[in-house]
C-alpha positions, 0 to 999 in steps of 0.5 A, spaced: 492 713 924 494 716 931 493 723 934 495 726 940 489 728 944 493 734 947 493 737 940 488 742 937 485 745 930 483 752 930 483 752 938 478 746 938 480 740 941 482 735 936 478 729 939 472 733 938 474 735 931 475 727 930 468 726 933 465 731 929 468 728 922 466 721 925 459 722 926 457 725 919 457 721 913 460 723 907 454 725 903 452 730 909 452 737 907 453 742 913 455 749 915 458 753 920 452 753 924 452 745 924 459 745 927 457 750 932 451 746 935 455 740 935 461 742 938 457 747 943 462 753 941 460 760 938 459 761 931 465 765 930 469 760 933 466 755 928 467 759 922 475 759 924 475 751 925 471 750 918 476 754 914 482 751 917 479 744 916 477 746 909 485 749 908 487 742 911 483 738 906 479 735 911 472 738 908 471 741 901 465 746 899 459 743 896 454 749 894 452 756 897 445 756 899 441 762 901 448 766 902 450 760 906 456 755 904 455 748 905 461 743 906 462 735 906 468 731 909 473 728 904 477 722 904 482 725 909 476 727 913 474 720 914 481 718 915 481 723 921 475 721 923 478 714 924 484 716 928 485 714 935 488 717 941 488 710 945 494 706 947 495 700 942 493 693 946 495 686 945 492 681 940 489 677 946 486 683 949 483 686 942 480 679 941 476 679 948 474 686 946 471 684 939 468 678 942 464 682 947 462 687 942 459 681 938 455 679 944 452 686 945 450 686 937 446 679 939 443 682 945 441 689 941 438 684 936 434 680 941 432 685 946 425 688 945 427 694 949 431 696 943 427 698 937 433 699 933 437 693 930 444 691 927 443 689 920 451 688 918 457 689 922 464 690 917 471 690 920 477 694 917 483 697 919 489 694 923 484 688 927 484 685 920 492 684 920 497 679 923 499 685 928 501 683 935 499 690 937 492 693 935 491 701 935 484 700 935 478 696 932 475 699 927 467 696 926 462 699 921 455 698 923 448 698 919 443 700 923 435 699 922 428 699 925 426 693 928 420 693 923 416 687 926 417 690 933 410 692 936 412 699 937 415 700 930 409 697 926 405 703 922 409 708 926 412 714 923 419 714 925 421 721 926 415 721 931 417 715 934 424 717 935 422 724 939 417 719 943 423 715 945 428 721 946 422 724 951 423 718 955 430 718 955 430 726 957 425 724 963 431 719 965 436 724 965 439 724 958 440 731 955 439 733 948 442 740 945 438 740 939 432 737 935 437 733 930 440 730 937 433 727 939 431 724 932 438 721 932 437 718 939 434 711 937 441 710 933 445 713 938 443 709 944 445 703 940 451 706 938 453 707 946 451 701 948 455 697 943 461 701 944 460 700 952 465 706 953 471 702 950 477 706 948 479 701 943 473 700 939 471 705 934 464 705 931 463 708 924 457 708 919 456 703 914 455 709 909 462 712 910 466 712 903 472 710 906 470 703 906 470 703 899 477 704 899 480 699 904 479 692 906 473 690 909 471 683 912 463 682 914 463 679 921 455 679 921 450 680 916 442 679 917 439 675 912 
């Protein structure tokens, strides 16, 4: 699926909406306040966006708790989360980008400065076809802590994540929420794996869409 980067949904840039749907898992439940925090918009604007996403079928209401409506993304929402606004690349270029990505996978797993490792890499989408031009390279990664790492052994993972986010903050990294701090170890690895490539789309191994599309395992730690 390709999208026009100039378009908007409920006055919010479609690329920001795509990135929101890309980051949340299918089983995650969230409300308008979560959207407002993630996208740095007002709660009123977040409410309008959530209502429009629900109307278009990208999300669905799950439950009401303490007078607050919770939602989660649908299969259509997962598809939008996979969408690309980048121009297609030639197969040879895509092969080079993917090879460099796998080099970074191996680097993360062998480099002790990373406390998170890649356990599995799945590939799906147009890269698995014989197409001459590739819209984007869709990969799903399974991340986990390096349990044998000296800094990880017997450590509370939440506290360790906060410690790592504090170190990153001292180096100039800015965090907008407590959740961002907890997710920093994995987010740091995802940033490194993507390496600012517009052709690479990195997704969670738990995305429901993987149950509905052809996938190929390119790496698995035994």
